[in-house]
N, C-alpha and C positions, 0 to 999 in steps of 0.2 A: 182092483188095483193099486200097488204101489207108484207114486211119484217117480216119474223119472225124468232123469234129469242129462241135459247137455254132456258128450263127450266129445273127446280131438276127433278130426277128420270123420264128422257128420256121424259118428256112431254114436248110438243112446246103451245108459248102461242102467242097470237096475240098481236103486238106492236103499240101503237099507234103515230100519226104526231105530232110534231108540231106546235102550230095555227099559227106562225108567218115564218118560211123558211120549212116546211113540213120532218125536218128528223126525219127517223122511229127515236122512241123511247121505248128504255129496262123500261118497267113499273117503275117506284117506282123515279123515279129522279125525283129531284131536281130545274132542271134547262136542258135546248135545249145543248148539248155537240155543234148544230152546230150554234147559235149566243148568246150561255148565258143565252134566255129569263129566267122568274124564271117562274115554268108550275104547283105548287102547292097551290096557293094562290086563294082564294072562292071568288069568284064575289056572293054571299046571304047577306052581309051583307056591311056598308059601316059607315064610322063616319064622326060630324060635323067638320068640320076643325077649326070653334071657338071656338066649346065648349066639342069638342072631344063627343058630344050622340050619341047614334045607332041612326039611322034609316033606312028604307027599302031602299033597291033595286031602286027603280021607284022614293023615293021620289023628292018632289022641293025644299022643303025647311025643316029646321030644327026642329022636336019637339018639340024640347027644349028652343032654341032663334031664330029659324023663319031665321037666317042664309040663302040666297039664294043657297044653294048645288050645281045650274046647271053651275054656274057661279064662281063658286070658285075650286079649286084644291080641288079634291076626295080623298080618305084616303084608300086604301084599306087596310084588316087588314086578314093575315092568321091566322089561328085559334091554331097555337101551338105556336104564338110569342104574345109577350106583346108590346101597343103600344104605342107611346113617348106620356106625356098628350099637349096638344098644349098652346100656349103662343100667349100672344099680342104684338105680335110687332109694329103694325098700320105698317108694310113694305108688298107693293103691286109690281107684277111684272105686267109690264101689255104688252099685244102684239097689233106688229105692223104691218102694211103693208107697203108696197114698197112705200106708199105715205104721211106718218106718218099719218094715221089714226088710230085710237083705236080699237082694235078687240076686245077684251075681259078681266079680271083683273082674275089675279091669289097672294090673298093673300099668304103671307108668314108668317107659325104657328109651326112653329116648328122650335129650334134653326140651327138643318141640315135638308136642300129638295133639293131633287134632281129631276131632271129633265130627262127627256129619250121619251121611245116610248111606253117601255111597263115596268110594274112593276114598275116604279119609284113614288116623292111622288106628281108630276104636270107629268098627260103623253100629249104625243099628237099624239096616236096612228095614226092619217094621214099620219104622215110627213116622209116618206121611207129612209131621210138623217139621223133620227137620230137611235143613238143608242138604244138599252134598254135603259140602265140605266150612261148617253152621261155625264151631269154635275153634279156638290153640288153646292151650296151654304151653307156659311156656317156662323154663326151672333156670335160673342164672343165678350165681353166686347164694346159691339154696334156698334161692327164693320162688316161690311158686306164685305162678301167677294164667291169671283166664283174659282176654279179646276174645269180643266179634268178630266174626267174617263176615262182616255183610248178610248174616242171616237173614232171611223172611222173618222171622218170625222174633231174630233176639236172642242173647242168653240174657241169662237171671239170675242176681244171685242173693241169697238172705243175708236179710243183716245179721247180726250176732251186735250191735252196740247202737246206742245212740246214732244215724246219719245226718250230717246235716246238707238236706235237698239244694240242689244244684235248679239253675233254667234249663230246662226242657229234660228232667229228669222225668223217666215212666216208671210208676209204683204198682207194684202188682201188691194186691190185697181179694184173700179166697180167691174168687175167681173175676173179680172186676177190676180195671187196667185206669190209670189216672194218670193225666199227667199236668205236673208241674212247673208252673208261669211265673216270672217274675216279669210286676208292673214297673217297680221304675216308685220315684216315690215324687207324688203330685204335691204340687203347692198349696198352700190352704190359700183360699175361698177371696178373691180382696170384696171390704163391705161396696156393701150396695149405697149408691150415692144416695138415694132416699131413706137409706135406715131400714128398710121393710123388710121383717124379719124371711130369712132363708128359708123356703118348706123342706123337709128333708130329716134324715135325722143324722144330729151332731158328731154320737156314739158309735161307732168309730168313725172319727177324722178322713183316713187316708186307708183303701186298699190298697196294696201293695203284692199282694201275688195273688194269682188262684190255682185252683185245684182242681181238674176237671174231664170227667168221666167218658171216659171214649168208650166206642161199641168197635164189634168185630172187623169195620172196614175203614173205623183212624175218621167216623163222622165222634162230633162231642152232643154229648147228653145232656146229665146236668153240671152246675159249675158250684161250687163252694166258692167265697173271699176270703184273701186272710188281710189278716193287719196286725200292727205289731202288737200283745198283750192277747192275741185274740187265742187260743187253742183249742184244734177240734177234736173230736174222740171217731173213732168208723167200727161201728158193727153192725153182727145179723139180728141182734133186738135190742141192743143197747147205745148210746153216744148220739155222736151231735146229727150223724147221716147216719142212715140204720138201711141195712141191704134183707129185708125179712126172706127175699126170696133166693139167697143166693146161698145154700146149705155146709159150701165148702166157709165160709166164714164161719169163725169165732162167733160169739153172742157179743163180747168187747172184742175186738181184733188190733184194732191201731191206735193211733195219736200221734199228731203233728203238733208238737209245739214250739210257742211264739219264740223269740232269744234272740230279743231287740229285733232287727232288721232278719236275721235269720230265723229259718224253718225247721226244727229237726225231731226227722220221724222215729217212732219208737215202736216197739212191738209188744202191744200189752198180752204178755205171755197166752197168745195165740197158739192156735193147733197145729196150725197148717205155716205158720209162719209171713212173715213179709218181705217183697224181696222187691228189686232191683234191676232195673238193665244196665248189662257192661255198657260203659262206653268209657273209651282209650279201654287203658292196664286195670285190670283191679287182682291184688293181692290176696291173693289165701290163705286159709290157717288153718289147725288140725280140727278138723270136720267141721269146715265149710259144706255148705250148700249151693250149690249152679240147678240151675234149672236150665234144659237144651231140648225141645222140640218137645217130648212129652216124659224125658226121661229126667229124673230127679237122680243126681250123684251126689254119694258126701266120696271128702278128701279126708285119706288116710294119713298119713305121716309118721316115718320112720322115730 
């Protein structure tokens, strides 16, 4: 039996369930308290993402401009809200498979475009790794950028040039996720009063950062310490840190290069690329790639 909620005047009414997470719902809620999915949107109409003309729920082409509705992003409209007019940006997101083959295209037709599993401008309802509203693309003054919307699994962008790591960055190499942390500058050890030789390695003299392999639950596994002048290479069968059990990692995949007190992440011509989690807003350029859930999307600019 479904859970019953109390109603005014002692009446009982049966609660519905969220179609995504099956949480029991009090009638009238606009969003699910369990997963945040939008509950009161209507599916009886949709708008052409190119010209904003109304189309039937099962139409394959726009009746006004002929745009193929099944290949583009579908715009669902709530009856109580105003629709944002479409604009001709010329920008297209192309979904890629693991080999780089194109699977589908999704035009960007508004200044702000959300990506998610349900209730977003571009929906991928089959992707269980996506949050309902996962990431957002923003077009401002001709510049396209992406930001994460507090998603469960994060939004990732693939580096196209050497990238200077900052404290707290998450790095995706193959299927391994590493967290970069700064430790600061520990000072030199004071000399012993009795001049007894200190045990332990003298070089490197100070570790100022760490790279920690994280498990799926966020706990730490192995740790590499970084110091000025020390470079670190990562790969499946070559490098300082080897992951022979990761088939998605190239033989030599990535390098972290010391640059005085900074550390720079470099893609060593890997097959799948090297990604960093989106923190704040990241500018995208021609053929930039982002990963949301398990969907790889390439940016194609006009």
